[in-house]
C-alpha positions as CSV (number, residue, x, y, z in Angstrom):
1,X,0.1,-0.3,0.4
2,X,2.6,2.2,0.9
3,X,4.8,1.7,-2.7
4,X,1.4,2.0,-4.5
5,X,0.7,5.5,-2.7
6,X,4.3,6.4,-3.7
7,X,3.5,5.9,-7.1
8,X,0.5,8.1,-6.9
9,X,2.5,11.0,-5.6
10,X,5.3,10.6,-8.2
11,X,2.3,11.5,-11.0
12,X,1.1,13.9,-8.5
13,X,4.3,15.6,-8.7
14,X,5.2,14.8,-12.9
15,X,1.7,16.9,-13.2
16,X,2.6,19.9,-10.9
17,X,6.7,20.0,-12.1
18,X,7.2,19.8,-15.2
19,X,6.0,23.5,-16.2
20,X,7.1,26.5,-15.1
21,X,4.6,27.9,-13.8
22,X,1.6,27.8,-11.3
23,X,-2.0,28.5,-11.7
24,X,-4.9,29.9,-8.9
25,X,-8.3,30.3,-8.9
26,X,-9.1,33.1,-6.1
27,X,-13.0,32.4,-5.7
28,X,-12.4,28.7,-5.6
29,X,-8.7,28.3,-3.5
30,X,-8.9,31.5,-1.3
31,X,-10.1,30.7,2.0
32,X,-10.3,32.7,4.9
33,X,-10.4,35.8,2.9
34,X,-6.3,35.8,2.8
35,X,-4.0,33.6,1.0
36,X,0.2,33.2,0.1
37,X,2.2,31.9,-2.4
38,X,6.0,31.6,-2.9
39,X,7.3,31.6,-6.0
40,X,10.1,29.1,-6.6
41,X,13.3,30.0,-8.1
42,X,14.2,26.6,-9.4
43,X,13.0,26.7,-13.4
44,X,9.4,25.3,-12.3
45,X,7.2,27.5,-10.4
46,X,9.0,30.6,-11.2
47,X,5.7,32.2,-11.9
48,X,1.6,32.1,-10.9
49,X,-1.6,32.7,-13.3
50,X,-4.9,33.8,-11.8
51,X,-7.9,33.7,-12.6
52,X,-10.8,34.8,-10.6
53,X,-12.9,31.8,-10.8
54,X,-13.5,28.6,-13.1
55,X,-17.2,29.2,-13.5
56,X,-19.5,32.5,-14.8
57,X,-20.8,34.7,-13.8
58,X,-18.5,35.2,-10.6
59,X,-20.0,34.8,-7.4
60,X,-20.5,38.2,-5.5
61,X,-19.6,39.1,-1.7
62,X,-16.0,37.9,-2.0
63,X,-13.2,39.5,-0.8
64,X,-9.3,37.9,-0.6
65,X,-6.1,39.3,0.0
66,X,-3.4,37.2,-1.7
67,X,0.3,37.7,-0.5
68,X,2.8,36.9,-4.2
69,X,6.7,36.3,-3.0
70,X,9.4,35.6,-4.8
71,X,12.2,36.1,-2.0
72,X,14.7,35.1,-4.7
73,X,14.1,37.6,-6.9
74,X,15.4,41.0,-7.5
75,X,11.0,41.9,-8.3
76,X,8.0,41.0,-9.7
77,X,6.7,41.0,-13.1
78,X,3.0,41.6,-13.2
79,X,1.3,41.0,-16.7
80,X,-2.6,41.5,-17.3
81,X,-4.3,39.4,-19.6
82,X,-7.7,40.1,-18.8
83,X,-9.7,42.8,-16.6
84,X,-13.4,42.8,-16.8
85,X,-14.8,43.3,-13.5
86,X,-18.0,45.3,-13.1
87,X,-18.0,48.8,-13.0
88,X,-20.5,52.0,-13.1
89,X,-20.6,55.0,-14.5
90,X,-18.8,57.1,-11.5
91,X,-16.6,53.7,-9.8
92,X,-15.3,50.1,-10.0
93,X,-18.1,48.0,-7.8
94,X,-15.4,44.9,-8.6
95,X,-12.1,45.5,-8.5
96,X,-8.4,44.5,-7.6
97,X,-5.6,46.1,-6.2
98,X,-2.0,45.9,-5.7
99,X,-0.1,46.7,-2.3
100,X,2.9,46.3,-0.4
101,X,3.5,46.9,3.3
102,X,4.1,50.7,2.9
103,X,2.2,51.8,-0.2
104,X,-0.2,51.3,-2.9
105,X,1.1,50.3,-6.0
106,X,-2.2,49.9,-7.8
107,X,-5.3,51.6,-7.6
108,X,-8.2,49.9,-7.3
109,X,-8.8,48.9,-10.9
110,X,-12.0,46.8,-12.4
111,X,-11.2,47.0,-16.4
112,X,-8.3,47.1,-18.6
113,X,-9.1,50.2,-20.6
114,X,-7.8,51.9,-17.3
115,X,-4.2,50.7,-17.4
116,X,-1.5,52.5,-20.0
117,X,0.6,49.2,-20.0
118,X,-0.3,45.8,-19.6
119,X,2.9,45.3,-17.4
120,X,4.9,46.6,-15.4
121,X,8.6,44.8,-13.4
122,X,7.7,46.2,-10.0
123,X,10.3,46.8,-7.3
124,X,8.8,44.7,-4.5
125,X,9.3,41.0,-4.6
126,X,7.0,40.8,-2.0
127,X,3.0,42.5,-2.7
128,X,-0.6,41.7,-2.0
129,X,-3.1,41.9,-4.5
130,X,-6.9,42.3,-2.9
131,X,-9.7,41.5,-5.0
132,X,-13.1,42.2,-4.1
133,X,-16.4,41.7,-5.5
134,X,-19.6,43.8,-4.6
135,X,-22.4,41.4,-2.4
136,X,-24.7,41.0,-5.5
137,X,-23.4,38.8,-8.4
138,X,-22.6,39.9,-11.7
139,X,-24.3,39.1,-14.9
140,X,-22.1,36.7,-17.1
141,X,-21.0,39.7,-19.7
142,X,-18.2,40.4,-16.7
143,X,-15.4,37.8,-17.1
144,X,-13.4,38.6,-14.1
145,X,-9.7,38.3,-14.3
146,X,-6.6,36.8,-15.8
147,X,-3.4,37.9,-14.3
148,X,0.2,36.7,-13.6
149,X,3.0,37.2,-11.6
150,X,6.6,36.2,-12.4
151,X,10.0,36.5,-10.7
152,X,12.5,38.0,-12.5
153,X,16.0,39.2,-12.0
154,X,17.9,42.4,-13.4
155,X,19.9,42.1,-16.4
156,X,22.9,42.1,-14.8
157,X,22.1,38.4,-12.7
158,X,20.9,37.0,-16.4
159,X,22.4,33.8,-17.0
160,X,21.8,32.8,-21.0
161,X,21.3,29.1,-19.9
162,X,18.9,29.5,-17.4
163,X,17.4,32.8,-18.1
164,X,14.6,34.6,-20.8
165,X,15.7,38.1,-21.4
166,X,12.1,40.4,-21.5
167,X,13.3,43.4,-24.0
168,X,10.9,46.3,-23.0
169,X,11.0,45.8,-19.1
170,X,14.4,45.0,-19.6
171,X,15.1,42.3,-17.0
172,X,15.5,38.4,-17.2
173,X,12.6,35.6,-16.3
174,X,13.3,31.8,-15.5
175,X,13.6,29.9,-19.3
176,X,11.3,27.2,-18.4
177,X,8.3,30.1,-19.5
178,X,10.0,30.8,-23.0
179,X,7.7,29.7,-25.8
180,X,5.6,27.4,-23.6
181,X,2.4,29.9,-25.3
182,X,2.3,32.6,-22.4
183,X,3.2,36.0,-22.9
184,X,5.0,36.6,-19.6
185,X,6.8,39.5,-20.3
186,X,4.2,41.2,-21.2
187,X,5.6,42.8,-24.8
188,X,6.2,39.0,-26.6
189,X,9.6,38.6,-25.8
190,X,9.4,35.3,-24.0
191,X,7.0,34.3,-27.5
192,X,8.5,35.1,-30.4
193,X,6.7,34.5,-34.3
194,X,9.5,31.6,-34.7
195,X,8.8,29.4,-31.5
196,X,7.7,26.2,-33.5
197,X,10.8,26.8,-34.9
198,X,13.2,27.0,-32.0
199,X,15.2,24.1,-31.1
200,X,13.8,23.6,-27.9
201,X,15.1,20.2,-26.7
202,X,16.3,20.6,-23.5
203,X,15.9,19.2,-20.4
204,X,13.1,21.1,-20.0
205,X,11.2,19.4,-22.7
206,X,12.0,15.7,-21.8
207,X,11.0,16.4,-18.0
208,X,7.1,14.8,-18.5
209,X,8.8,12.2,-20.4
210,X,11.3,11.1,-18.3
211,X,9.0,11.4,-14.9
212,X,6.4,9.6,-16.6
213,X,9.0,6.8,-17.3
214,X,10.2,7.1,-13.8
215,X,6.6,6.5,-12.5
216,X,6.4,3.6,-15.0
217,X,9.4,1.6,-13.8
218,X,8.3,2.2,-10.1
219,X,4.6,0.5,-11.1
220,X,7.1,-1.9,-12.9
221,X,8.9,-2.8,-9.7
222,X,5.1,-2.9,-7.5
223,X,3.4,-5.7,-9.8
224,X,7.1,-7.5,-9.7
225,X,7.6,-7.4,-6.5
226,X,3.9,-8.7,-5.6
227,X,4.2,-11.2,-8.4
228,X,7.1,-12.7,-6.8
229,X,5.8,-12.9,-3.6
230,X,2.7,-14.8,-4.9
231,X,5.0,-17.0,-7.0
232,X,6.8,-18.0,-3.9
233,X,3.9,-18.8,-2.2
234,X,2.3,-20.4,-4.4
235,X,5.8,-22.4,-5.1
236,X,5.9,-23.4,-0.7
237,X,2.3,-24.2,-1.3
238,X,3.3,-26.9,-3.8
239,X,6.1,-28.3,-2.1
240,X,3.9,-29.0,1.2
């Protein structure tokens, strides 16, 4: 039973760790109005993709203060992929707000039209994203939010072997995020037009395959052990 549990845990690790970023659904995963996430300095899990909810319309009467940190990084790259929350003619009814311990970094916002640039390299490596929705549920026309945070290092710490440069913000993010189908830089630097032709046969590509091969080998060992025990039991029974 213990070995079988190890097989399941190994499979889960393959699913979670084979890619360069985490995902988080605020309405479904933020409990007790607050939560915290720490981005890793390894190739995997150096970024987090946040959505408001898996379901539309998203619920009302919600409040969450989510703290994102990357202690190893020089700062956090914040990219707004989609922001469409409820508002009226004068103010935001549902909104997001960014702050650190000392100041508000991004005033309450509910629509991407109010943002000049859709990405910013923040000097802070620890920020709190506050998400608030009004008491009543919105219509399905409001699709919530889709934003991401990625830990970055400055150009003088950028290693060509494991980092990818973001051209406009002049910072570097993990190379595991290069050509993965998601624009982490905000300016498309990590998703060039020739991604399909880029030779990416690095260990990053082979990680999922190697991981599943390890799980398969472990599972085969379990079956062999069970079969061997049954065979020995049968031989002992025959000798009797």
